[in-house]
C-alpha positions, 0 to 999 in steps of 0.5 A, a space after each residue: 500500500 502506497 501513499 496519497 500525495 498532494 503537490 501544492 503549487 504544481 504549476 511553479 518551477 519547484 512544484 513541477 520539479 517535485 512531481 518529476 522527482 516523485 516519479 523518477 524516484 518511484 515514490 510509492 504513490 497510490 493516488 496523486 493530486 496536483 493543486 494550484 490557484 484558481 487562475 491556473 485551474 485545469 492546467 496540465 502538468 506531468 507526473 512521469 508518463 501521466 498528465 495531471 490536471 490541476 485542482 483548485 487549492 481553495 476548495 480541496 479537502 485534504 482529509 484522507 491524504 497522507 503527505 502534502 508537498 507545499 511550494 507556494 510561498 509563505 503567505 499562501 502556506 499560512 492559510 492552507 498548511 494548517 488546514 492540511 495538517 488539521 485534516 491529518 495530512 503531513 505537510 512538507 513545506 518549502 517556504 520559510 514560514 515554519 523553518 524557525 518554529 521550535 515545534 517544526 522539524 527543519 530537515 536535510 535527510 543526509 544531515 538530521 533525518 532523525 528530526 523527522 520524528 518530531 513532525 507530529 507536534 504540528 503535522 508539519 516539516 520544514 524544508 530549508 533554504 536552498 543555499 543552506 541545504 547544499 551547504 550543510 550536506 557538505 559540512 555535516 561529514 566534516 563537522 562529525 570528524 573535526 567539529 566546525 567552529 566557524 563558517 564563512 560563506 559567499 554564495 553565487 545564487 541563480 535567478 531560478 531561486 526567485 522564480 520564473 519571472 526572474 528567469 524571464 528577466 535575465 533572458 530578456 535583459 540579455 537579449 535586449 542588450 544586443 538589440 537596439 530598442 529592446 533593452 529591458 529595465 529591472 523589474 524583479 531585481 533592483 538592478 540589472 541582472 544580465 552581465 552583472 552580480 547583485 549582492 542583495 537577496 531578500 530584504 535588508 535587516 537592521 543589522 545590515 545583513 539581508 534576510 537570506 544571509 540571516 536564514 543561512 545562519 539560523 538554519 545551519 544552527 538549527 539543522 547542524 549545531 547551534 554552536 557553529 558561528 556562520 557569516 554569510 554574504 549572498 549574491 545573485 548572479 546571471 545563472 539560470 539554474 544552480 547555486 554555487 558557494 565559496 565556503 571557508 571553515 575553521 575546525 576545532 581539530 586539525 583536518 588536512 585537505 586530503 583527509 577532508 577530500 576522502 571524507 567528502 567522497 564517502 559522504 551521502 549526497 556529495 560528489 567530489 570533482 576536484 582535479 586541480 587542473 583546468 576544468 577539474 571542478 564543477 560549475 552550475 551549468 554541469 550541476 543543473 538537473 543533477 541530484 548531488 551536491 558537488 564539492 571542488 577546490 578543496 584546499 588548506 586555509 593556511 591563514 588560520 590554524 585549522 582552516 579549509 576552503 572549498 567550492 560547493 555547487 548544486 541544482 537549487 530547484 532539486 537539492 535546494 527544494 524539490 529533491 530535499 522535500 521528496 527525500 523528507 517524504 521518503 524518510 517520513 514514510 520509512 521512520 514514521 508512516 510505514 506505508 509503501 
């Protein structure tokens, strides 16, 4: 016996990816529903070799459904997730709404799968921010070996993290710069994104950090270890899919780069591509469409006693969102719901 699964926000980038990954990984689905807003009612979406017509989220009854994967943003989630949870359907939420709620597990299965066990307090599990998810997958095995004290991370985040309109803006601005009279003014972003980088993701806080930077700090502490100090600078770059990160760590115990490389080679969810030659590293273009979190450029940081630098790349729509949500559903099923 399998699960009755709902994908909420099925017409968006992440929702479509959720449906694709559920089919790819042969998640034990007995019945599936694709939900969207009323304006998208009846839109067709793919689920493996099947085509589903979207149903109206506003009138959908979650009673009798097992798992709902939410990909609709915090405002709508605030309305519909409690309804699903109250009906007995476990919500796996991709928005930021519940990530910092102490009664809601924040889960990256390669890092803290056991946290899923706490789902029953609210019948909700939170999916982390895309930039946090790939980073903690790489940090976890190193933390287990040498205890990470401090992380300094600079991100290079693709426009798909903002959504389809941002991808269209990058595409149209890029074309417009080469065709006289077809230039496109910034709309989604505060400055031109084509051939540019923008050191600003989400809103600014009083501290001078952006909320995206704050998220990385708070989520790393909740998922991995509250004692870790994290400093983040988050930057939007003109890449369609795939987030990259330059990560510097300081550990309590000495860890040389060769041992770190071997540890990462054995780590779940990680693929090391590090040849120390031209092209011997991963870029977001190669990571797009892949499930792994890729690590390259592993090397000692000799400016501190126990320091390492490395480069981390992953498909933000997959490991940063849809894949992680499906992996949470898999863990939830095996550990708690025990169907399929």
